[in-house]
Structure formats: structure tokens, C-alpha cells
C-alpha positions as CSV (number, residue, x, y, z in Angstrom):
1,M,88.3,105.5,99.1
2,Q,91.5,103.6,100.4
3,S,91.4,101.7,103.8
4,I,94.6,101.5,105.9
5,K,94.9,99.4,109.0
6,L,97.5,99.6,111.6
7,R,98.4,99.2,115.1
8,S,99.9,102.1,117.0
9,H,100.9,103.2,120.5
10,I,99.5,106.1,122.4
11,G,102.2,107.3,124.8
12,S,101.8,108.8,128.3
13,D,100.7,112.2,126.8
14,G,97.5,110.4,125.8
15,I,97.8,111.5,122.2
16,L,97.9,109.2,119.2
17,H,100.2,110.3,116.7
18,L,99.8,108.8,113.0
19,E,102.4,109.2,110.2
20,I,100.9,107.6,107.1
21,P,102.5,108.4,103.8
22,L,99.8,108.4,101.2
23,G,101.6,109.6,98.0
24,I,99.2,112.2,97.7
25,T,100.3,116.0,97.7
26,D,98.1,119.5,97.4
27,K,94.9,117.5,97.7
28,E,92.2,117.7,100.6
29,I,91.1,114.2,101.9
30,E,88.6,113.3,104.4
31,V,90.1,110.9,107.2
32,T,87.9,108.7,109.3
33,V,89.5,107.0,112.5
34,I,87.8,104.2,114.3
35,Y,89.9,102.8,117.3
36,Q,89.7,99.7,119.2
37,Q,91.4,99.3,122.4
38,L,93.3,96.1,122.5
39,E,93.5,93.9,125.5
40,P,97.0,93.2,126.9
41,S,98.3,90.1,125.6
42,A,99.2,87.1,127.9
43,P,102.6,86.8,128.9
44,A,104.6,84.3,126.7
45,K,104.7,80.8,127.9
46,T,108.2,79.2,129.0
47,P,109.6,76.5,126.8
48,E,108.7,74.1,129.7
49,E,105.1,75.3,129.6
50,L,104.9,74.7,125.9
51,G,106.1,70.9,126.6
52,W,110.1,71.1,125.9
53,P,112.2,69.6,128.3
54,A,114.1,71.9,130.9
55,G,117.5,73.1,129.1
56,F,116.4,71.9,125.6
57,F,117.2,74.8,123.9
58,E,120.5,75.7,125.9
59,Q,121.9,72.1,125.2
60,T,121.0,71.9,121.5
61,A,121.5,75.5,120.3
62,G,124.6,75.6,117.8
63,S,124.9,71.7,117.8
64,L,125.5,71.7,114.1
65,A,128.2,74.7,114.3
66,D,130.9,72.1,113.4
67,D,129.1,70.2,110.9
68,P,127.4,72.8,108.4
69,I,124.5,71.5,106.3
70,Q,125.4,71.6,102.7
71,R,122.8,71.8,99.9
72,Y,123.9,70.1,96.8
73,P,123.3,71.3,93.2
74,Q,119.7,70.7,92.5
75,G,120.0,70.2,88.9
76,E,117.4,71.5,86.1
77,Y,113.9,71.8,86.8
78,D,111.1,70.7,84.2
79,T,109.1,73.6,82.7
80,R,105.6,73.2,83.4
81,E,102.5,74.6,81.8
82,P,100.6,77.1,83.9
83,L,97.4,75.9,85.6
84,E,94.0,77.6,84.2
């Protein structure tokens, strides 16, 4: 027996459509569906509600555009024995 967990949306027609590729052909299977209605999530908080100063992201976005960060060569890494 295999178990697959997924989230889906029921459209305005009230019908749940499931498309689950199983990699099985020409076989009979038994399917059990258990569903749980999810509560609507709370609206996302604004940056100000999360403690950021007003306009912080608008003022700092792209601030390194003229000074790109460079990653210098890292050299050779030591070969380590695997942990047991």
C-alpha cells in the first residue's frame, strides 16, 4: 500500500478532480479518499506589522546593483572519512 498526500482546490462546480500519475497500467487498485477542509489562512502581514520600518524594502531593493558581490575561488577541500 502506498500513501500520497496532496492539497487540491474544489472549483465552483463542487467536484474535486484528482490527477495522480502512479506509473501503474492495466491493474485494478483500491483508492481511499479522506478529506479535511482547511480553514482559510490569515491574510499576510505587512512589513510594518512584522517590525520593519516603513518603506525599508523599497529603499534598499537593488542597493548592490552597482557593486555586485564576488565569490572568490575557494581552494581545495579536505577529503573526510564518512561518519558511522
